[in-house]
PyMOL Python script that loads the backbone (N, CA, C, O; Angstrom):
from pymol import cmd

cmd.read_pdbstr("""\
ATOM      1  N   MET A   1      -5.885   3.447  54.688  1.00  0.00           N
ATOM      2  CA  MET A   1      -6.488   3.274  53.372  1.00  0.00           C
ATOM      3  C   MET A   1      -6.547   4.594  52.625  1.00  0.00           C
ATOM      4  O   MET A   1      -6.251   4.660  51.432  1.00  0.00           O
ATOM      5  N   PHE A   2      -6.937   5.658  53.349  1.00  0.00           N
ATOM      6  CA  PHE A   2      -7.010   6.974  52.705  1.00  0.00           C
ATOM      7  C   PHE A   2      -5.635   7.441  52.240  1.00  0.00           C
ATOM      8  O   PHE A   2      -5.525   8.151  51.240  1.00  0.00           O
ATOM      9  N   ARG A   3      -4.601   7.051  52.952  1.00  0.00           N
ATOM     10  CA  ARG A   3      -3.243   7.466  52.602  1.00  0.00           C
ATOM     11  C   ARG A   3      -2.827   6.864  51.255  1.00  0.00           C
ATOM     12  O   ARG A   3      -2.185   7.537  50.448  1.00  0.00           O
ATOM     13  N   ILE A   4      -3.187   5.617  51.014  1.00  0.00           N
ATOM     14  CA  ILE A   4      -2.859   4.968  49.726  1.00  0.00           C
ATOM     15  C   ILE A   4      -3.613   5.644  48.593  1.00  0.00           C
ATOM     16  O   ILE A   4      -3.034   5.902  47.538  1.00  0.00           O
ATOM     17  N   ILE A   5      -4.886   5.933  48.790  1.00  0.00           N
ATOM     18  CA  ILE A   5      -5.680   6.600  47.759  1.00  0.00           C
ATOM     19  C   ILE A   5      -5.107   7.989  47.459  1.00  0.00           C
ATOM     20  O   ILE A   5      -5.041   8.407  46.303  1.00  0.00           O
ATOM     21  N   LYS A   6      -4.697   8.693  48.509  1.00  0.00           N
ATOM     22  CA  LYS A   6      -4.121  10.018  48.341  1.00  0.00           C
ATOM     23  C   LYS A   6      -2.846   9.967  47.508  1.00  0.00           C
ATOM     24  O   LYS A   6      -2.658  10.789  46.611  1.00  0.00           O
ATOM     25  N   TRP A   7      -1.968   9.009  47.797  1.00  0.00           N
ATOM     26  CA  TRP A   7      -0.739   8.873  47.020  1.00  0.00           C
ATOM     27  C   TRP A   7      -1.012   8.458  45.588  1.00  0.00           C
ATOM     28  O   TRP A   7      -0.306   8.882  44.673  1.00  0.00           O
ATOM     29  N   LEU A   8      -2.026   7.636  45.384  1.00  0.00           N
ATOM     30  CA  LEU A   8      -2.382   7.223  44.042  1.00  0.00           C
ATOM     31  C   LEU A   8      -2.879   8.412  43.220  1.00  0.00           C
ATOM     32  O   LEU A   8      -2.534   8.546  42.046  1.00  0.00           O
ATOM     33  N   ILE A   9      -3.673   9.259  43.826  1.00  0.00           N
ATOM     34  CA  ILE A   9      -4.167  10.466  43.153  1.00  0.00           C
ATOM     35  C   ILE A   9      -3.010  11.397  42.817  1.00  0.00           C
ATOM     36  O   ILE A   9      -2.962  11.968  41.728  1.00  0.00           O
ATOM     37  N   VAL A  10      -2.079  11.548  43.756  1.00  0.00           N
ATOM     38  CA  VAL A  10      -0.904  12.406  43.512  1.00  0.00           C
ATOM     39  C   VAL A  10      -0.081  11.857  42.353  1.00  0.00           C
ATOM     40  O   VAL A  10       0.360  12.621  41.494  1.00  0.00           O
ATOM     41  N   LEU A  11       0.134  10.532  42.316  1.00  0.00           N
ATOM     42  CA  LEU A  11       0.922   9.935  41.236  1.00  0.00           C
ATOM     43  C   LEU A  11       0.218  10.094  39.872  1.00  0.00           C
ATOM     44  O   LEU A  11       0.879  10.317  38.858  1.00  0.00           O
ATOM     45  N   ILE A  12      -1.100   9.980  39.849  1.00  0.00           N
ATOM     46  CA  ILE A  12      -1.840  10.170  38.607  1.00  0.00           C
ATOM     47  C   ILE A  12      -1.713  11.605  38.116  1.00  0.00           C
ATOM     48  O   ILE A  12      -1.520  11.840  36.924  1.00  0.00           O
ATOM     49  N   ILE A  13      -1.820  12.553  39.016  1.00  0.00           N
ATOM     50  CA  ILE A  13      -1.688  13.963  38.640  1.00  0.00           C
ATOM     51  C   ILE A  13      -0.276  14.256  38.142  1.00  0.00           C
ATOM     52  O   ILE A  13      -0.112  14.952  37.140  1.00  0.00           O
ATOM     53  N   LEU A  14       0.739  13.742  38.819  1.00  0.00           N
ATOM     54  CA  LEU A  14       2.107  13.954  38.373  1.00  0.00           C
ATOM     55  C   LEU A  14       2.372  13.307  37.027  1.00  0.00           C
ATOM     56  O   LEU A  14       3.094  13.866  36.201  1.00  0.00           O
ATOM     57  N   GLY A  15       1.793  12.126  36.794  1.00  0.00           N
ATOM     58  CA  GLY A  15       1.949  11.473  35.498  1.00  0.00           C
ATOM     59  C   GLY A  15       1.297  12.282  34.393  1.00  0.00           C
ATOM     60  O   GLY A  15       1.871  12.415  33.312  1.00  0.00           O
ATOM     61  N   ALA A  16       0.120  12.821  34.635  1.00  0.00           N
ATOM     62  CA  ALA A  16      -0.566  13.638  33.642  1.00  0.00           C
ATOM     63  C   ALA A  16       0.240  14.889  33.329  1.00  0.00           C
ATOM     64  O   ALA A  16       0.354  15.283  32.168  1.00  0.00           O
ATOM     65  N   ILE A  17       0.799  15.516  34.359  1.00  0.00           N
ATOM     66  CA  ILE A  17       1.620  16.707  34.135  1.00  0.00           C
ATOM     67  C   ILE A  17       2.885  16.341  33.348  1.00  0.00           C
ATOM     68  O   ILE A  17       3.309  17.087  32.466  1.00  0.00           O
ATOM     69  N   GLY A  18       3.478  15.197  33.670  1.00  0.00           N
ATOM     70  CA  GLY A  18       4.675  14.757  32.960  1.00  0.00           C
ATOM     71  C   GLY A  18       4.402  14.473  31.481  1.00  0.00           C
ATOM     72  O   GLY A  18       5.186  14.867  30.617  1.00  0.00           O
ATOM     73  N   LEU A  19       3.295  13.792  31.192  1.00  0.00           N
ATOM     74  CA  LEU A  19       2.961  13.495  29.794  1.00  0.00           C
ATOM     75  C   LEU A  19       2.640  14.768  29.026  1.00  0.00           C
ATOM     76  O   LEU A  19       3.024  14.899  27.863  1.00  0.00           O
ATOM     77  N   THR A  20       1.952  15.694  29.647  1.00  0.00           N
ATOM     78  CA  THR A  20       1.643  16.959  28.989  1.00  0.00           C
ATOM     79  C   THR A  20       2.916  17.753  28.729  1.00  0.00           C
ATOM     80  O   THR A  20       3.080  18.331  27.654  1.00  0.00           O
ATOM     81  N   GLY A  21       3.809  17.782  29.695  1.00  0.00           N
ATOM     82  CA  GLY A  21       5.080  18.469  29.505  1.00  0.00           C
ATOM     83  C   GLY A  21       5.908  17.835  28.411  1.00  0.00           C
ATOM     84  O   GLY A  21       6.529  18.541  27.617  1.00  0.00           O
ATOM     85  N   TYR A  22       5.929  16.518  28.356  1.00  0.00           N
ATOM     86  CA  TYR A  22       6.677  15.810  27.313  1.00  0.00           C
ATOM     87  C   TYR A  22       6.104  16.116  25.932  1.00  0.00           C
ATOM     88  O   TYR A  22       6.852  16.268  24.966  1.00  0.00           O
ATOM     89  N   ALA A  23       4.777  16.205  25.839  1.00  0.00           N
ATOM     90  CA  ALA A  23       4.149  16.510  24.554  1.00  0.00           C
ATOM     91  C   ALA A  23       4.502  17.911  24.069  1.00  0.00           C
ATOM     92  O   ALA A  23       4.671  18.133  22.870  1.00  0.00           O
ATOM     93  N   TYR A  24       4.615  18.864  25.009  1.00  0.00           N
ATOM     94  CA  TYR A  24       4.919  20.233  24.596  1.00  0.00           C
ATOM     95  C   TYR A  24       6.409  20.497  24.447  1.00  0.00           C
ATOM     96  O   TYR A  24       6.811  21.264  23.573  1.00  0.00           O
ATOM     97  N   ILE A  25       7.232  19.880  25.278  1.00  0.00           N
ATOM     98  CA  ILE A  25       8.666  20.144  25.271  1.00  0.00           C
ATOM     99  C   ILE A  25       9.420  19.148  24.373  1.00  0.00           C
ATOM    100  O   ILE A  25      10.543  19.436  23.960  1.00  0.00           O
ATOM    101  N   GLY A  26       8.844  18.016  24.072  1.00  0.00           N
ATOM    102  CA  GLY A  26       9.501  16.992  23.281  1.00  0.00           C
ATOM    103  C   GLY A  26      10.062  17.458  21.948  1.00  0.00           C
ATOM    104  O   GLY A  26      11.194  17.101  21.624  1.00  0.00           O
ATOM    105  N   PRO A  27       9.324  18.243  21.151  1.00  0.00           N
ATOM    106  CA  PRO A  27       9.864  18.682  19.865  1.00  0.00           C
ATOM    107  C   PRO A  27      11.153  19.516  19.981  1.00  0.00           C
ATOM    108  O   PRO A  27      11.947  19.546  19.040  1.00  0.00           O
ATOM    109  N   TYR A  28      11.367  20.183  21.104  1.00  0.00           N
ATOM    110  CA  TYR A  28      12.590  20.946  21.287  1.00  0.00           C
ATOM    111  C   TYR A  28      13.807  20.043  21.470  1.00  0.00           C
ATOM    112  O   TYR A  28      14.941  20.479  21.270  1.00  0.00           O
ATOM    113  N   PHE A  29      13.576  18.793  21.848  1.00  0.00           N
ATOM    114  CA  PHE A  29      14.653  17.830  22.057  1.00  0.00           C
ATOM    115  C   PHE A  29      14.773  16.841  20.888  1.00  0.00           C
ATOM    116  O   PHE A  29      15.495  15.850  20.995  1.00  0.00           O
ATOM    117  N   GLY A  30      14.083  17.096  19.791  1.00  0.00           N
ATOM    118  CA  GLY A  30      14.207  16.270  18.610  1.00  0.00           C
ATOM    119  C   GLY A  30      13.201  15.137  18.502  1.00  0.00           C
ATOM    120  O   GLY A  30      13.354  14.269  17.642  1.00  0.00           O
ATOM    121  N   VAL A  31      12.191  15.115  19.335  1.00  0.00           N
ATOM    122  CA  VAL A  31      11.156  14.097  19.251  1.00  0.00           C
ATOM    123  C   VAL A  31      10.107  14.566  18.251  1.00  0.00           C
ATOM    124  O   VAL A  31       9.584  15.674  18.368  1.00  0.00           O
ATOM    125  N   ASP A  32       9.797  13.712  17.256  1.00  0.00           N
ATOM    126  CA  ASP A  32       8.856  14.087  16.213  1.00  0.00           C
ATOM    127  C   ASP A  32       7.555  13.308  16.398  1.00  0.00           C
ATOM    128  O   ASP A  32       7.551  12.080  16.326  1.00  0.00           O
ATOM    129  N   PHE A  33       6.466  14.009  16.632  1.00  0.00           N
ATOM    130  CA  PHE A  33       5.178  13.370  16.888  1.00  0.00           C
ATOM    131  C   PHE A  33       4.290  13.341  15.653  1.00  0.00           C
ATOM    132  O   PHE A  33       3.167  12.844  15.738  1.00  0.00           O
ATOM    133  N   THR A  34       4.735  13.846  14.516  1.00  0.00           N
ATOM    134  CA  THR A  34       3.888  13.890  13.337  1.00  0.00           C
ATOM    135  C   THR A  34       3.770  12.496  12.726  1.00  0.00           C
ATOM    136  O   THR A  34       4.758  11.764  12.670  1.00  0.00           O
ATOM    137  N   PRO A  35       2.585  12.124  12.272  1.00  0.00           N
ATOM    138  CA  PRO A  35       2.408  10.812  11.639  1.00  0.00           C
ATOM    139  C   PRO A  35       3.032  10.807  10.241  1.00  0.00           C
ATOM    140  O   PRO A  35       3.140  11.861   9.614  1.00  0.00           O
ATOM    141  N   PRO A  36       3.439   9.649   9.750  1.00  0.00           N
ATOM    142  CA  PRO A  36       3.998   9.595   8.398  1.00  0.00           C
ATOM    143  C   PRO A  36       2.894   9.890   7.375  1.00  0.00           C
ATOM    144  O   PRO A  36       1.761   9.428   7.505  1.00  0.00           O
ATOM    145  N   LYS A  37       3.262  10.671   6.358  1.00  0.00           N
ATOM    146  CA  LYS A  37       2.290  11.055   5.325  1.00  0.00           C
ATOM    147  C   LYS A  37       2.435  10.099   4.162  1.00  0.00           C
ATOM    148  O   LYS A  37       3.419  10.151   3.423  1.00  0.00           O
ATOM    149  N   VAL A  38       1.460   9.229   4.000  1.00  0.00           N
ATOM    150  CA  VAL A  38       1.458   8.252   2.929  1.00  0.00           C
ATOM    151  C   VAL A  38       0.075   8.256   2.298  1.00  0.00           C
ATOM    152  O   VAL A  38      -0.936   8.144   2.991  1.00  0.00           O
ATOM    153  N   GLU A  39       0.040   8.388   0.971  1.00  0.00           N
ATOM    154  CA  GLU A  39      -1.225   8.341   0.269  1.00  0.00           C
ATOM    155  C   GLU A  39      -1.632   6.890   0.028  1.00  0.00           C
ATOM    156  O   GLU A  39      -0.848   6.089  -0.481  1.00  0.00           O
ATOM    157  N   ILE A  40      -2.833   6.574   0.392  1.00  0.00           N
ATOM    158  CA  ILE A  40      -3.351   5.208   0.232  1.00  0.00           C
ATOM    159  C   ILE A  40      -4.505   5.238  -0.748  1.00  0.00           C
ATOM    160  O   ILE A  40      -5.458   5.997  -0.575  1.00  0.00           O
ATOM    161  N   ARG A  41      -4.416   4.405  -1.786  1.00  0.00           N
ATOM    162  CA  ARG A  41      -5.494   4.325  -2.774  1.00  0.00           C
ATOM    163  C   ARG A  41      -5.981   2.884  -2.816  1.00  0.00           C
ATOM    164  O   ARG A  41      -5.195   1.946  -2.958  1.00  0.00           O
ATOM    165  N   GLU A  42      -7.281   2.731  -2.691  1.00  0.00           N
ATOM    166  CA  GLU A  42      -7.913   1.423  -2.792  1.00  0.00           C
ATOM    167  C   GLU A  42      -9.089   1.524  -3.753  1.00  0.00           C
ATOM    168  O   GLU A  42      -9.898   2.446  -3.645  1.00  0.00           O
ATOM    169  N   PRO A  43      -9.194   0.585  -4.696  1.00  0.00           N
ATOM    170  CA  PRO A  43     -10.335   0.632  -5.602  1.00  0.00           C
ATOM    171  C   PRO A  43     -11.623   0.251  -4.862  1.00  0.00           C
ATOM    172  O   PRO A  43     -11.632  -0.626  -3.998  1.00  0.00           O
ATOM    173  N   VAL A  44     -12.692   0.929  -5.225  1.00  0.00           N
ATOM    174  CA  VAL A  44     -13.992   0.695  -4.611  1.00  0.00           C
ATOM    175  C   VAL A  44     -14.955   0.244  -5.703  1.00  0.00           C
ATOM    176  O   VAL A  44     -15.098   0.924  -6.719  1.00  0.00           O
ATOM    177  N   VAL A  45     -15.605  -0.873  -5.509  1.00  0.00           N
ATOM    178  CA  VAL A  45     -16.583  -1.386  -6.459  1.00  0.00           C
ATOM    179  C   VAL A  45     -17.961  -1.078  -5.905  1.00  0.00           C
ATOM    180  O   VAL A  45     -18.326  -1.541  -4.824  1.00  0.00           O
ATOM    181  N   LEU A  46     -18.731  -0.283  -6.663  1.00  0.00           N
ATOM    182  CA  LEU A  46     -20.086   0.095  -6.244  1.00  0.00           C
ATOM    183  C   LEU A  46     -21.092  -0.773  -6.963  1.00  0.00           C
ATOM    184  O   LEU A  46     -21.040  -0.897  -8.186  1.00  0.00           O
ATOM    185  N   ASP A  47     -21.988  -1.363  -6.239  1.00  0.00           N
ATOM    186  CA  ASP A  47     -23.056  -2.207  -6.832  1.00  0.00           C
ATOM    187  C   ASP A  47     -24.330  -1.346  -6.857  1.00  0.00           C
ATOM    188  O   ASP A  47     -25.050  -1.259  -5.862  1.00  0.00           O
ATOM    189  N   ALA A  48     -24.593  -0.720  -7.998  1.00  0.00           N
ATOM    190  CA  ALA A  48     -25.720   0.206  -8.126  1.00  0.00           C
ATOM    191  C   ALA A  48     -26.982  -0.458  -8.623  1.00  0.00           C
ATOM    192  O   ALA A  48     -27.968   0.242  -8.854  1.00  0.00           O
ATOM    193  N   ASN A  49     -27.013  -1.742  -8.798  1.00  0.00           N
ATOM    194  CA  ASN A  49     -28.198  -2.413  -9.311  1.00  0.00           C
ATOM    195  C   ASN A  49     -29.159  -2.735  -8.227  1.00  0.00           C
ATOM    196  O   ASN A  49     -30.218  -3.305  -8.490  1.00  0.00           O
TER     197      ASN A  49
END
""", "prot")
cmd.dss("prot")
cmd.show_as("cartoon", "prot")
cmd.util.cbc("prot")
cmd.orient("prot")
């Protein structure tokens, strides 16, 4: 049982390292993580009475 838990922890750590590496190295390979810049305007009705 301890062996399964140990491998699960190792896989979680490797996954976290892989995701972190992808986030830092991804832009060098052409991956763009920036959100699209779009201005959104919505009218707001205030009821001040």
